[in-house]
C-alpha positions in Angstrom: 61.6 2.3 248.1 58.4 4.1 247.1 55.3 4.2 249.3 52.3 2.3 248.0 48.9 3.9 248.4 45.6 3.9 246.6 45.3 6.2 243.5 42.6 8.9 243.5 40.9 7.7 240.3 37.3 8.4 239.5 35.2 6.9 242.4 33.1 5.0 239.9 36.1 2.7 239.3 35.4 1.1 242.7 39.0 1.4 244.1 39.0 0.4 247.7 40.0 2.9 250.3 42.0 0.3 252.3 45.8 0.3 251.7 46.9 -2.1 248.9 47.7 -5.4 250.5 49.6 -7.1 247.7 51.7 -4.1 246.6 55.3 -5.3 246.1 57.7 -2.8 244.4 60.5 -5.4 243.7 58.0 -7.3 241.5 57.3 -4.0 239.6 61.0 -3.4 239.1 61.4 -7.0 237.7 58.8 -6.0 235.0 60.6 -2.8 234.3 63.9 -4.5 233.9 62.5 -7.3 231.7 60.5 -5.2 229.3 61.9 -4.8 225.8 59.9 -1.7 224.7 58.9 1.3 226.8 56.4 4.0 225.6 57.7 7.5 226.3 55.2 10.3 226.3 56.3 14.0 226.1 54.6 17.3 225.2 55.2 19.3 222.1 55.8 23.1 222.4 52.1 23.7 221.3 50.8 21.4 224.0 50.1 18.4 221.8 51.1 15.0 223.2 53.8 12.9 221.6 54.3 9.2 222.3 56.8 6.7 220.9 58.3 3.4 221.9 62.0 3.3 222.9 64.5 0.7 224.0 65.5 1.4 227.6 67.2 -0.1 230.6 65.9 -0.1 234.2 68.6 0.0 236.9 69.1 1.6 240.3 65.6 3.1 240.4 65.7 4.8 237.0 64.9 4.2 233.4 67.7 5.0 231.0 67.1 5.7 227.3 68.5 7.5 224.4 66.8 9.7 221.8 68.4 11.9 219.1 68.7 15.5 220.1 66.9 16.6 216.8 64.1 14.0 217.2 60.7 15.2 218.4 61.3 13.4 221.7 64.7 15.0 222.1 63.5 18.5 221.3 60.5 18.0 223.7 62.6 16.9 226.6 65.2 19.7 226.0 62.3 22.2 226.4 60.3 20.3 229.1 61.8 17.4 231.0 58.4 16.1 232.3 57.6 12.6 230.9 55.3 9.7 231.3 56.5 6.2 230.5 54.7 2.9 230.4 55.2 -0.7 229.5 53.3 -2.3 226.6 50.7 -4.2 228.5 47.4 -2.7 229.6 46.6 -6.0 231.4 49.7 -5.8 233.6 50.0 -2.1 233.9 53.1 -0.1 234.9 53.0 3.7 234.4 55.8 6.1 235.5 55.6 9.8 235.8 58.2 12.4 236.6 61.1 14.3 234.9 64.2 13.2 233.0 67.7 14.5 233.4 70.1 14.6 230.4 73.3 12.6 230.9 76.1 13.2 228.5 77.3 9.9 227.0 80.8 10.4 228.4 79.4 10.4 231.9 77.5 7.1 231.5 79.0 4.2 233.4 80.6 1.7 231.0 78.6 -1.1 232.8 75.3 0.7 231.8 76.3 0.8 228.1 77.4 -2.9 228.3 74.2 -4.0 229.9 72.1 -2.0 227.4 74.2 -3.4 224.5 73.7 -7.0 225.8 69.9 -6.5 226.2 69.5 -5.3 222.6 72.5 -7.1 220.9 74.4 -3.9 220.2 78.0 -3.0 220.7 78.5 -0.6 223.6 80.6 1.7 221.4 77.7 2.2 219.1 75.8 3.8 221.9 78.3 6.2 223.2 77.4 9.2 221.0 73.6 9.3 221.6 72.0 11.8 224.0 70.9 9.8 227.1 68.1 10.5 229.6 67.9 9.3 233.2 64.3 9.0 234.3 63.8 8.5 238.0 60.1 8.6 238.5 58.3 10.6 241.2 55.1 8.6 240.8 54.2 5.2 239.5 50.8 3.5 238.9 50.4 -0.3 238.7 47.5 -2.7 238.5 46.5 -6.1 237.1 43.5 -6.1 234.9 42.4 -9.5 236.1 42.3 -8.2 239.7 41.3 -4.6 239.2 40.5 -2.5 241.2 41.9 -4.5 244.1 45.5 -4.2 242.8 45.3 -0.5 241.7 48.3 1.1 243.4 50.0 4.5 243.3 53.6 4.6 244.3 55.1 7.8 245.7 58.9 8.3 245.5 60.5 10.6 248.1 
């Protein structure tokens, strides 16, 4: 379970120094599991950013997604596994940071492929050949726009 604390954003944002009172990681995980699209942000070899939406599956503290090895995302992650991911909403914000690990399709649990297939109405066998990435974040940031800055929280994973 990650530790909640206040993010060290620009002081002009007015984030309180007191610990977040309403921080509840299981609620964040529910949002991660329920989301349909996830924005994955990587860095090209010349330092330019690259962002794209992907379908993914949140389970056991990690975001699982596939991307073609020859795609910009696949090439970026092969060179530099650091990534940022976020959900679509800027009003109910969830941002993850950390590094991915490549998982060969043959090492994926059949239950993961089945759950992913059920989520996106795909046959699990159609997913078995794609390169897969497991993204267990080292940091997360969450807040609700309607109650910002009181809900601004940084989560640290050990």
